[in-house]
C-alpha positions as CSV (number, residue, x, y, z in Angstrom):
1,M,-0.2,0.2,-0.1
2,S,1.3,3.3,-1.0
3,S,2.7,5.6,2.0
4,I,1.4,8.5,0.1
5,T,-0.8,11.1,1.7
6,G,-2.8,13.7,0.8
7,R,-3.6,17.0,2.5
8,V,-7.0,17.5,2.0
9,S,-9.7,20.9,3.1
10,K,-13.0,19.2,2.6
11,I,-15.1,16.4,0.6
12,I,-18.3,16.9,-0.4
13,P,-20.2,13.6,-1.0
14,F,-22.5,14.7,-3.3
15,S,-22.0,17.3,-6.2
16,C,-23.5,17.7,-9.2
17,V,-21.8,21.1,-10.5
18,D,-18.2,19.7,-10.2
19,G,-18.4,17.4,-14.0
20,P,-20.9,15.4,-15.2
21,G,-23.6,13.2,-13.1
22,S,-23.1,12.6,-9.3
23,R,-19.8,13.5,-7.9
24,M,-17.9,13.4,-4.9
25,V,-15.5,16.5,-4.7
26,I,-11.8,15.8,-2.9
27,F,-10.8,19.4,-2.2
28,L,-7.0,19.5,-1.5
29,Q,-5.4,22.2,0.0
30,G,-2.6,24.4,-0.9
31,C,-2.8,26.9,-4.1
32,N,0.5,28.2,-6.3
33,F,-2.1,31.0,-7.3
34,D,-3.2,34.2,-4.9
35,C,-6.1,34.8,-6.9
36,I,-8.5,38.1,-5.7
37,N,-11.3,36.6,-6.4
38,C,-11.3,33.3,-4.9
39,H,-14.2,32.3,-2.9
40,N,-11.4,29.6,-1.0
41,P,-8.6,31.4,0.4
42,H,-8.4,29.5,3.4
43,T,-7.3,27.0,0.6
44,I,-4.5,28.6,-0.6
45,G,-1.7,28.5,2.3
46,H,-0.6,25.6,4.5
47,C,-0.7,25.8,8.4
48,D,2.7,26.9,10.1
49,H,1.1,25.8,13.4
50,C,1.6,29.3,15.0
51,G,-1.3,28.5,17.3
52,E,-2.8,31.8,16.6
53,C,-6.3,30.0,16.1
54,I,-6.5,28.2,19.5
55,E,-7.4,30.5,21.4
56,V,-10.9,31.9,19.1
57,C,-11.6,27.8,19.0
58,E,-15.3,27.8,21.6
59,Q,-15.1,24.1,21.5
60,H,-11.1,23.5,22.1
61,C,-10.7,21.4,19.1
62,L,-7.3,22.9,18.5
63,Q,-4.1,22.4,20.3
64,I,-0.2,22.3,20.3
65,K,1.7,18.9,20.9
66,N,5.3,18.6,20.4
67,G,5.0,21.8,18.5
68,K,2.4,20.8,15.7
69,L,-1.0,21.8,15.7
70,V,-3.4,19.4,16.3
71,Y,-7.2,19.2,15.1
72,N,-9.8,16.8,17.0
73,P,-12.6,16.9,14.9
74,T,-15.1,15.2,17.7
75,D,-16.9,18.4,19.3
76,C,-16.1,20.8,15.9
77,I,-19.3,22.8,14.9
78,Q,-17.8,23.9,12.4
79,C,-17.8,27.5,12.9
80,E,-15.0,28.3,10.8
81,K,-13.5,31.1,13.0
82,C,-10.7,29.2,13.5
83,I,-9.8,29.9,9.6
84,D,-10.8,33.3,9.7
85,C,-8.5,34.4,11.9
86,C,-5.8,32.4,10.3
87,P,-2.6,35.2,9.0
88,R,-1.3,32.7,6.6
89,S,-4.8,32.0,4.3
90,A,-4.8,28.2,5.6
91,N,-7.0,26.1,6.8
92,P,-5.9,24.6,10.3
93,T,-8.6,21.5,10.3
94,I,-7.6,19.6,7.5
95,R,-6.9,16.3,7.4
96,Y,-4.3,13.8,6.4
97,F,-5.4,10.9,4.3
98,S,-4.1,7.4,3.1
99,V,-4.9,6.1,0.0
100,D,-6.5,3.4,1.7
101,E,-8.6,6.0,4.0
102,M,-9.4,8.1,1.1
103,K,-10.8,5.2,-1.0
104,Q,-12.6,4.1,2.1
105,Q,-14.5,7.3,2.1
106,I,-15.3,7.0,-1.3
107,L,-16.3,3.4,-1.0
108,K,-19.1,5.0,1.5
109,V,-20.9,7.2,-1.2
110,T,-19.9,4.7,-4.6
111,P,-23.6,3.4,-5.4
112,F,-24.7,7.0,-5.3
113,I,-22.2,8.8,-7.5
114,S,-20.7,8.2,-10.9
115,G,-17.3,9.7,-10.6
116,I,-14.9,11.7,-8.1
117,T,-13.0,15.1,-8.8
118,F,-10.2,16.2,-7.5
119,S,-10.3,20.2,-6.7
120,G,-8.7,22.5,-4.3
121,G,-7.0,24.8,-3.7
122,E,-4.9,23.8,-7.0
123,S,-5.6,20.1,-6.9
124,T,-2.3,18.8,-9.3
125,L,-0.1,20.1,-6.6
126,Q,-0.2,17.0,-4.9
127,Y,-0.3,14.8,-8.5
128,P,1.2,11.6,-6.5
129,F,-1.9,11.7,-4.3
130,I,-4.2,11.7,-6.8
131,I,-2.2,9.1,-8.8
132,E,-2.5,6.6,-6.0
133,V,-6.6,7.4,-5.8
134,A,-7.0,6.5,-9.3
135,K,-4.8,3.4,-9.0
136,A,-7.0,2.0,-5.9
137,I,-10.3,3.3,-7.6
138,K,-9.2,1.8,-10.9
139,H,-7.9,-1.9,-9.2
140,D,-11.2,-2.5,-7.5
141,P,-14.1,-3.9,-9.1
142,A,-16.5,-1.9,-7.1
143,T,-15.1,1.4,-7.8
144,K,-13.9,0.8,-11.6
145,H,-16.3,2.1,-12.9
146,L,-16.1,5.6,-11.2
147,S,-14.7,8.3,-13.3
148,I,-11.8,11.1,-12.5
149,Y,-11.8,14.4,-12.6
150,I,-9.5,16.9,-12.2
151,D,-10.3,20.7,-11.4
152,S,-7.5,22.8,-11.6
153,N,-5.8,26.3,-12.5
154,G,-3.9,25.0,-14.9
155,S,-0.6,25.8,-13.7
156,L,0.8,22.3,-13.9
157,P,4.0,21.6,-16.5
158,I,3.6,19.8,-19.1
159,A,6.2,17.2,-18.0
160,K,3.7,16.6,-14.8
161,W,0.3,16.5,-16.9
162,E,2.0,13.7,-19.0
163,L,2.8,11.7,-15.4
164,L,-0.7,11.9,-14.6
165,H,-1.7,10.7,-18.2
166,G,-3.4,7.4,-17.4
167,Y,-4.5,8.2,-14.4
168,Y,-7.7,10.9,-15.3
169,D,-10.8,11.3,-17.5
170,K,-11.0,14.8,-17.9
171,T,-10.3,17.9,-16.6
172,M,-11.7,21.6,-15.7
173,V,-9.5,24.5,-16.2
174,D,-10.1,27.6,-14.9
175,L,-8.9,30.7,-17.5
176,K,-8.8,34.2,-15.7
177,A,-7.7,35.9,-18.6
178,L,-5.5,35.4,-21.6
179,D,-3.6,39.0,-21.6
180,D,-1.2,38.3,-19.6
181,A,-0.7,41.3,-17.3
182,L,-4.4,41.2,-16.4
183,H,-4.0,37.1,-15.5
184,Q,-1.2,38.3,-13.1
185,K,-3.3,40.9,-11.7
186,I,-6.0,38.5,-10.7
187,T,-3.8,35.4,-9.8
188,G,-0.4,37.0,-9.3
189,R,0.7,34.4,-12.0
190,S,1.6,34.3,-16.3
191,N,-1.1,32.2,-18.0
192,N,1.7,31.0,-20.2
193,R,1.4,27.4,-18.0
194,V,-2.0,27.7,-18.4
195,C,-2.6,28.4,-22.2
196,K,-0.4,25.7,-22.9
197,A,-1.8,23.2,-20.5
198,I,-5.4,24.2,-22.1
199,K,-4.4,23.3,-25.7
200,Y,-2.1,19.9,-24.4
201,L,-5.5,18.9,-22.6
202,A,-7.7,19.2,-25.2
203,D,-5.4,17.7,-27.9
204,R,-5.8,14.7,-26.1
205,N,-9.4,14.7,-25.2
206,K,-8.4,15.1,-21.7
207,L,-10.2,18.3,-21.5
208,Y,-13.7,18.6,-20.1
209,E,-14.6,22.3,-20.3
210,I,-12.9,25.9,-20.0
211,R,-14.4,27.8,-16.9
212,Y,-14.1,31.7,-16.9
213,L,-15.0,33.5,-14.2
214,L,-16.5,36.9,-15.1
215,I,-15.8,40.0,-12.6
216,P,-17.4,43.1,-14.2
217,T,-15.2,45.8,-15.2
218,L,-12.2,43.5,-15.2
219,N,-12.3,41.0,-17.8
220,D,-15.3,41.8,-19.3
221,K,-14.1,44.1,-22.3
222,T,-14.3,44.0,-25.6
223,T,-10.9,43.3,-26.0
224,D,-11.7,40.2,-23.5
225,I,-14.2,38.8,-25.5
226,C,-12.1,38.8,-29.1
227,S,-9.0,37.0,-27.2
228,L,-11.1,34.5,-26.0
229,V,-12.9,33.9,-29.7
230,D,-9.0,34.4,-31.2
231,F,-8.1,31.6,-28.8
232,Y,-10.2,29.4,-29.6
233,K,-9.9,29.5,-32.9
234,S,-6.1,29.6,-33.4
235,H,-6.3,26.6,-31.2
236,E,-9.4,24.7,-32.6
237,L,-10.7,24.3,-29.6
238,N,-14.1,22.2,-29.2
239,V,-14.9,22.1,-25.3
240,Q,-17.1,24.2,-23.8
241,L,-16.6,27.2,-22.4
242,K,-18.7,27.9,-19.0
243,L,-19.2,31.6,-18.0
244,I,-19.2,31.9,-14.6
245,G,-20.8,34.9,-12.3
246,F,-18.5,36.5,-10.0
247,Q,-19.6,37.0,-6.7
248,P,-18.7,38.4,-3.7
249,H,-19.1,36.2,-0.6
250,G,-15.9,34.7,0.8
251,V,-13.8,36.7,-1.2
252,R,-11.2,38.7,0.8
253,L,-11.1,42.1,1.6
254,P,-10.8,44.7,-0.2
255,Y,-11.5,42.9,-3.2
256,N,-15.3,42.0,-2.2
257,E,-16.3,45.5,-2.0
258,K,-13.9,46.5,-5.4
259,Y,-15.8,44.5,-7.7
260,R,-19.2,43.7,-8.1
261,T,-21.7,40.8,-8.2
262,A,-21.9,39.6,-11.8
263,T,-26.0,39.5,-13.0
264,I,-27.5,37.5,-15.4
265,E,-27.4,40.3,-17.4
266,D,-23.4,40.5,-17.5
267,L,-23.4,37.1,-18.2
268,N,-25.9,37.3,-21.1
269,C,-24.5,40.0,-22.7
270,F,-20.8,38.5,-23.0
271,H,-22.3,35.3,-24.3
272,E,-23.7,37.1,-27.2
273,K,-21.2,39.0,-28.1
274,L,-19.1,35.8,-28.2
275,S,-21.8,33.9,-30.1
276,G,-22.1,37.2,-32.6
277,L,-17.8,36.0,-33.0
278,G,-19.4,32.7,-33.7
279,L,-18.4,31.1,-30.4
280,T,-21.4,28.9,-29.5
281,N,-20.3,25.8,-27.6
282,I,-20.8,28.2,-24.4
283,M,-22.9,27.5,-21.5
284,L,-23.8,29.5,-18.4
285,G,-22.7,28.8,-15.1
286,P,-24.1,30.3,-11.2
287,V,-24.9,33.7,-11.4
288,N,-27.2,35.7,-8.6
289,R,-30.4,36.8,-10.2
290,P,-31.2,40.5,-9.3
């Protein structure tokens, strides 16, 4: 049995928005982007065992043992006060799962799901864990029918996507912007690897959809529309573009106040302009309605 463990922020047993069908979603801790629009900023960093969260936990689920922060979930009421006070955008309540422990979690819901989605944070930072869990799933007659999807920011180098190649079915890649300067403003990183990954995955029929989070006044301009259409045409992409409306809930200050909620009108307008330039394989994702 593999000795690799995964740092897991959260597990959602059933989801219908993280790939096709009903899926278990495994949120892995840690991200190499620092997106201003991140709705789960506590999945970015790693706990450095500073202990600042201990005092705010009224259920006394956190303590320092041998210089390490230890979480006891028994009395936890999921108030997330410990997460809110973390200075590192980390999650002190993460759990470490062995491959066998993760497989046991999957077996609990196997009769009710069609697949597994690894999300994050940035799930591919823990690609060895994904590989080992995939092996365990595919080698067991009880779970081998489950599809394996990866939700990614696309930053993994191509050489490592190649290592992953035989261990997943499809990916969903988040594309924040095609203008590199804007992408760096939103994420803190270049989009060079992201664009290469999208092309690589599409060429190998491993790309399920591209997700574009529409942030009004930031990445919804005419230049952004033209860039998206040109990107699809130049790479001969035939995958779904999913437009998702920005919502400030959960986003860190000051960005939750700086950018407004994307309305259904915003998404429809963006959609119509893309369609007018010949891009038709578009789906509207979640959005707040007025």
